[in-house]
C-alpha positions in Angstrom: 0.0 0.0 0.0 1.4 3.4 -1.0 0.2 6.6 0.6 0.0 10.2 -0.5 0.7 12.8 2.2 -1.7 15.4 0.9 -4.5 17.2 2.6 -6.9 16.1 -0.2 -6.0 12.5 0.3 -6.3 12.5 4.1 -9.5 14.5 4.4 -11.1 12.7 1.5 -10.4 9.3 3.2 -11.9 10.6 6.5 -15.0 11.8 4.7 -15.4 8.5 2.9 -14.9 6.6 6.2 -17.5 8.6 8.1 -19.9 9.9 5.5 -19.5 13.3 7.0 -17.9 16.5 5.5 -17.9 19.3 8.0 -14.6 19.6 9.8 -15.5 22.7 11.8 -13.0 25.6 12.0 -10.5 25.5 9.1 -7.5 26.7 11.0 -6.4 23.1 11.5 -5.6 22.8 7.8 -2.4 24.7 8.1 -1.2 22.5 10.9 -2.2 19.3 9.0 -0.3 20.6 6.0 2.9 21.0 8.0 2.4 17.5 9.5 2.1 16.0 6.1 5.1 17.9 4.7 7.1 16.9 7.7 6.3 13.2 7.2 7.3 13.5 3.5 10.6 15.1 4.4 11.5 12.1 6.7 13.5 10.2 4.0 14.2 7.2 6.3 10.5 6.6 7.2 9.9 3.2 5.8 6.7 1.8 4.2 5.2 0.7 7.5 6.1 4.0 9.1 4.5 6.0 6.3 1.3 3.9 6.3 1.1 4.2 10.1 1.5 8.0 10.0 -1.0 8.3 7.1 -3.6 6.2 8.9 -3.1 8.2 12.1 -3.9 11.4 10.2 -7.0 9.9 8.6 -8.1 8.6 12.1 -7.7 12.1 13.6 -9.6 13.7 10.8 -12.4 11.1 11.0 -12.6 11.6 14.8 -12.8 15.4 14.2 -15.7 14.9 11.8 -17.5 12.7 14.3 -16.9 15.2 17.1 -18.1 18.2 15.0 -21.2 16.2 14.0 -22.0 15.4 17.6 -21.6 19.0 18.7 -24.0 20.1 15.9 -26.6 17.6 17.1 -26.1 18.3 20.8 -25.0 21.9 21.3 -25.8 21.6 25.0 -22.5 19.8 25.3 -20.7 23.1 25.4 -22.6 23.8 28.6 -20.9 20.9 30.4 -18.5 22.0 33.0 -15.1 20.5 33.8 -14.1 21.4 37.3 -10.9 20.9 39.3 -9.3 18.3 37.2 -6.2 16.6 38.5 -3.5 16.9 35.8 -0.2 15.1 35.8 2.8 16.7 34.1 6.3 15.1 33.8 8.8 13.8 31.4 8.0 10.6 29.5 9.2 7.5 31.5 9.2 9.5 34.8 6.3 7.7 36.5 3.5 9.7 34.8 1.8 6.6 33.4 1.9 4.7 36.7 0.6 7.6 38.7 -2.2 8.2 36.1 -3.3 4.6 36.1 -3.1 4.3 39.9 -5.3 7.3 40.5 -7.6 6.3 37.7 -8.3 3.1 39.7 -10.4 5.4 41.9 -13.8 5.1 40.2 -14.9 8.5 41.5 -12.7 10.0 38.8 -13.2 10.1 35.0 -10.2 9.0 32.9 -9.5 8.2 29.3 -8.9 4.5 28.5 -6.6 3.9 25.5 -9.4 2.3 23.4 -11.6 5.4 23.9 -8.8 7.8 23.1 -8.4 6.2 19.7 -12.1 6.6 18.8 -13.5 9.2 21.3 -16.9 9.7 19.8 -19.1 6.6 19.8 -20.9 5.8 16.5 -24.6 6.0 17.2 -25.1 3.3 14.5 -22.9 0.8 16.3 -24.1 -1.4 19.2 -22.2 -3.7 21.5 -21.7 -7.3 20.2 -23.3 -10.3 21.8 -20.6 -10.2 24.5 -21.6 -6.6 25.4 -18.2 -5.2 24.3 -18.1 -1.7 22.8 -17.0 -2.2 19.1 -14.3 0.4 19.7 -12.8 -1.7 22.4 -13.0 -4.8 20.2 -11.1 -3.1 17.4 -8.5 -1.9 19.9 -8.0 -5.4 21.3 -7.5 -6.7 17.7 -4.9 -4.0 17.0 -3.1 -4.7 20.4 -2.8 -8.4 19.4 -1.1 -7.5 16.2 1.3 -5.0 17.8 2.1 -7.6 20.5 3.3 -10.0 17.8 5.3 -7.4 15.9 6.9 -5.9 19.0 6.7 -8.4 21.9 9.1 -6.4 24.2 6.9 -3.3 24.1 5.0 -4.7 27.0 8.2 -4.6 29.1 8.7 -0.9 28.1 5.3 0.7 27.9 2.4 -1.7 27.8 -0.4 -0.1 25.6 -3.1 -2.6 26.5 -6.6 -1.4 25.4 -7.9 -0.9 28.9 -5.0 1.1 30.3 -5.5 4.8 30.9 -4.0 7.0 28.2 -3.0 10.6 27.6 -5.4 13.2 26.3 -2.8 14.1 23.7 -4.8 11.8 21.4 -7.6 14.3 21.7 -5.4 17.2 21.0 -4.5 15.5 17.7 -8.0 16.1 16.5 -6.8 19.7 16.1 -3.5 18.5 14.6 -1.4 20.3 17.2 0.7 18.3 19.6 4.2 16.9 19.9 2.8 13.3 19.5 4.1 12.8 15.9 7.6 13.4 17.1 7.3 9.9 18.6 6.7 8.2 15.2 8.8 10.2 12.8 11.7 12.7 12.6 9.8 15.9 12.0 11.9 19.0 12.9 9.8 21.2 10.7 6.7 20.4 12.8 8.6 20.7 16.1 9.8 24.2 15.3 6.3 25.3 14.1 4.6 23.9 17.2 7.1 25.4 19.6 6.7 28.9 18.2 2.9 29.0 18.0 0.5 29.6 20.9 -1.3 26.4 21.7 -4.1 27.9 23.7 -6.7 27.4 20.9 -5.8 23.7 20.6 -6.0 23.2 24.3 -9.4 24.8 24.2 -10.5 22.5 21.4 -9.3 19.5 23.5 -11.3 20.7 26.4 -14.4 20.7 24.3 -13.7 17.1 23.3 -13.4 16.2 27.0 -16.8 17.8 27.5 -18.2 15.5 24.9 -16.7 12.5 26.5 -18.0 13.6 29.9 -21.5 14.1 28.3 -21.3 10.5 26.9 -20.5 9.1 30.3 -19.4 10.2 33.7 -18.1 10.7 36.4 -17.4 14.4 36.2 -14.0 15.0 37.8 -11.1 14.2 35.5 -7.6 12.7 36.0 -5.5 13.7 33.0 -1.8 13.5 32.0 0.6 14.4 29.3 4.4 15.1 29.3 3.6 17.7 26.6 1.9 19.9 29.2 5.4 20.6 30.8 6.1 23.0 28.0 2.6 24.3 27.7 1.9 25.4 31.3 0.5 28.8 30.2 -2.1 27.4 27.8 -2.9 24.6 30.2 -3.6 27.1 33.0 -5.6 29.3 30.7 -7.9 26.5 29.8 -8.0 24.7 33.2 -7.4 27.5 35.7 -8.7 25.5 38.7 -6.6 22.3 38.0 -4.6 20.5 40.6 -1.2 19.9 39.0 1.2 17.1 39.9 4.7 17.3 38.5 6.7 14.1 38.3 10.4 14.5 38.4 13.0 11.9 37.6 16.7 11.9 36.6 16.5 13.0 33.0 19.4 10.8 32.0 17.3 7.8 33.1 14.4 9.2 31.2 16.4 9.5 28.0 17.8 6.0 28.3 14.4 4.5 28.7 12.7 6.6 26.0 15.3 6.2 23.3 15.5 2.4 23.9 11.7 2.2 23.3 11.9 4.5 20.3 14.8 2.6 18.7 12.9 -0.7 19.2 9.9 0.7 17.3 12.1 2.2 14.6 13.1 -1.3 13.5 9.6 -1.5 12.0 8.9 2.1 11.2 12.1 3.1 9.5 14.4 1.9 6.7 17.4 2.0 9.0 17.8 2.5 12.7 20.3 5.1 13.9 20.4 4.8 17.7 22.8 7.7 18.2 20.6 10.1 16.1 17.6 9.0 18.1 19.4 9.8 21.3 20.7 13.1 20.1 17.2 14.3 19.1 15.6 13.3 22.4 18.3 14.7 24.6 17.6 18.0 22.8 13.9 17.5 23.0 14.0 16.7 26.7 16.1 19.7 27.4 13.5 21.9 25.7 10.7 20.4 27.8 12.7 20.9 31.0 13.7 24.5 30.2 10.1 25.5 29.6 9.0 23.7 32.7 11.7 25.4 34.9 10.8 28.8 33.3 7.0 28.4 33.9 6.7 26.2 37.0 6.0 29.2 39.2 3.1 30.4 37.1 1.0 27.8 39.0 -0.4 29.0 42.3 1.2 27.2 45.2 -2.1 25.8 46.4 -2.6 24.0 43.1 0.7 22.3 42.5 2.8 19.5 44.0 6.2 18.1 42.9 6.3 14.3 42.8 9.9 13.1 43.1 10.3 9.7 41.4 12.3 8.1 44.2 9.7 9.1 46.8 6.8 8.0 44.6 8.4 4.6 44.0 9.1 4.2 47.7 5.5 4.7 48.7 2.9 5.0 45.9 -0.1 5.4 48.1 1.4 8.0 50.4 2.1 10.2 47.3 -1.4 9.8 46.1 -2.7 10.8 49.5 -0.6 14.0 49.3 -2.1 14.8 45.8 -5.6 14.1 47.1 -5.2 16.5 50.0 -4.1 19.2 47.7 -7.0 18.4 45.4 -9.5 18.4 48.2 -10.4 14.8 47.6 -11.0 12.5 50.5 -9.1 9.2 50.6 -12.1 7.1 51.4 -12.0 3.4 52.4 -13.4 2.2 49.1 -11.0 4.4 47.2 -8.0 3.1 49.1 -9.2 -0.5 48.5 -9.4 0.2 44.7 -5.9 1.7 44.7 -4.4 -1.2 46.7 -6.1 -3.7 44.3 -4.5 -1.9 41.3 -1.1 -2.1 42.9 -1.5 -5.8 43.8 -2.6 -6.6 40.2 0.0 -4.4 38.5 3.4 -4.8 40.3 6.3 -2.9 38.8 8.1 -5.0 36.2 5.0 -7.1 35.7 6.1 -8.1 32.2 9.9 -8.1 33.0 12.4 -5.3 32.9 14.7 -3.9 30.2 18.3 -3.1 31.0 19.2 0.3 29.6 22.7 1.3 28.6 22.6 4.7 26.9 26.4 4.8 26.6 27.0 1.5 24.9 23.8 1.2 22.9 23.5 4.9 21.9 27.1 6.2 22.1 26.0 9.0 24.5 28.3 10.5 27.2 26.4 10.4 30.5 28.5 13.1 32.1 27.9 15.4 29.3 24.2 14.8 29.4 24.1 15.5 33.1 25.9 18.7 32.6 23.5 19.7 29.9 20.6 19.1 32.4 22.4 20.9 35.3 19.8 23.7 35.3 17.1 21.1 36.1 19.0 19.4 38.9 19.6 22.8 40.4 15.9 23.6 40.3 14.4 20.2 41.6 16.0 17.8 44.1 15.8 14.7 41.8 17.8 11.7 42.8 20.6 10.9 40.3 20.2 7.3 39.2 23.1 4.9 38.4 23.9 4.8 34.7 
């Protein structure tokens, strides 16, 4: 299967898939155009990588069509309120996913399971099968089975099982504005565009999608998370001014080692050739950009709304850290909630699928001391524990 990275091809495929034609505000087209140009410029993106990127774009466009259609049929969705969400910010591989899924075990909170993030708007013409399973969940399970065969070690790195709780970054992609595509291709053109444009309107669009999800089913208080928010604190606060924000902090050298190992593993399928050193260089730079903006903007958040979650403290006592977050958020740790959290921990021990040994120096030809010096400004700002390399 060959693909054409053109706006006409992507949007035409989405219209054909959904039977809809109204994409809402047209400002997204400029961003989509840059996405597609960026994919085309990635000369080492292989056939599977190109097909995957193209299909993601079609999926986001189709999801946008379905969302805009739902909003036209139910304008009352805009009256839904999202109050005092708990939002987790932190580097990829710094404990954000574990913290998100742990808190999401508390059924008083609304979260976004992976299967729902891929197709956020339910098709009114689809009904659950004889087993009562949502067709979207069934499709996600089928995709997960294929991915597990292609990349069996992904479970050891970052298990994307259909029921696990995912990032709202998938919802931001409906507006074609997030750093997500940097994880599947080398797209410096998009990175530079994204970092120099105000993201407030796209965060606002994402909030409207969250309202639609909340309208489809409750509960009404959200637990959210994305590493991207670290560099978008201003837009995040503008759209969610009453949020309780939990920052996870981990030795960035360990973060880079974990992230680039996972990325290089996926590149074996996505790309014509794997260049581990180039992957590491890109993400050392990208992590530095994330951290510099975080350090710059951290104090924009009122003291009564933010908490710093040090990785070593969180790993030492998960529940104690969640209790601290709950106190800040004004959420009681009830007996049923504690039981739900304890059950999650019992069923999901760290290293459940085995662990990967990371060696950023040998595998990626990166100098750890140089990396630590590059991140010195972050170590000076937050008391992260340096991990052995």
